N, C-alpha and C positions, 0 to 999 in steps of 0.2 A: 323291185316289187315297190307300189305305190301305195299308201295308206293307211290303216292305224292298227297298232298290236299293244294290246295288254303284256307287260313285263316287269321285272323287277331289278332292282341295281342295289348295290352297297357302296355307299359313300366312309371319310373318314369321320369322327366326330365333330366337324367342324362344317361340315355339307359339302366339302372339297372333294373330287376325284380327278387327278392327275392335274393337278393345279388351277381345275377350272372350279368357280364358286356357284355352288346351286341353290335354290331354296325352294320349301313345299309352296306348291301352289302356282308356280311359275314354269313357262313354257321357253326353252332355249331355240335356237336355231343353226346349224354348222351350214356355212356357205363353204362350196367346194366337194370335191370329190367322196363319196361314201366307201368304204374299207372296212372289212371286220380285220379287227386287232389292230387297227391302222389309223384311219380317220372316221369322224361323226361320232356320235353317242352312242356307246354301249350298253348293253341291259342283255338280263336272259328271260327266257316264255318261263323256266320254273325257276322259283326263287332255291331251290336246293342245287341249279348248277351256279349261280351265283358263287359259291363255295370252294368251286375250283379255282377262283381266281382273288378270292378275300377270305381271311379268315370269321368263322361264328363268331365273334366276342362283341359282347357288351358294349364295347365303348363305341363301335362301328354304328353307322345309321342304315338302316332298311328302308325301300321303300318300293311301294307300287309305281309304276310309271305307266304313261303311255307314248309309245316311239311313233311316228309319223314322216311324211315325206316320203321320202327314198330309203326304203330300208333293204340291207343286205343280210343273211343269214348263214352263219357257218356251224354247222354242228349245232353246241347249243347256246352260241353267243349273237347276237344282231347288233348291226350297226344301224345308225338313222340319221336323217339329216335335221330332224325334230326329236326333241325328247320333253315331256312334261312331269313335271314330279306331282304325281296325284295326292300320294299321302305316304305320311310315316308308318310304321309297322314299327309296334314297340318290341324289345326283345324278347318279352316273356310271352308273344306270340309265336314266334318261330319255334 
């Protein structure tokens, strides 16, 4: 699928995920193949689904994101060739 999709993502407290550094307000592009659980930027359409992959603890960073470009979805997780970190979601709002 090509296009845009609103989603949610959890990061470590330093805004990293799998060794990649992110920043709120920025867009990142993945070159190469996109595959769920393997390649590309990953996120979930529902915030609660993120908790299957990361613990809901206050020192993690929670964010609303937008996936774009090539998007592949499998069950409750999507992988995309492009991700924009739209805004941080405070832990109190979870």
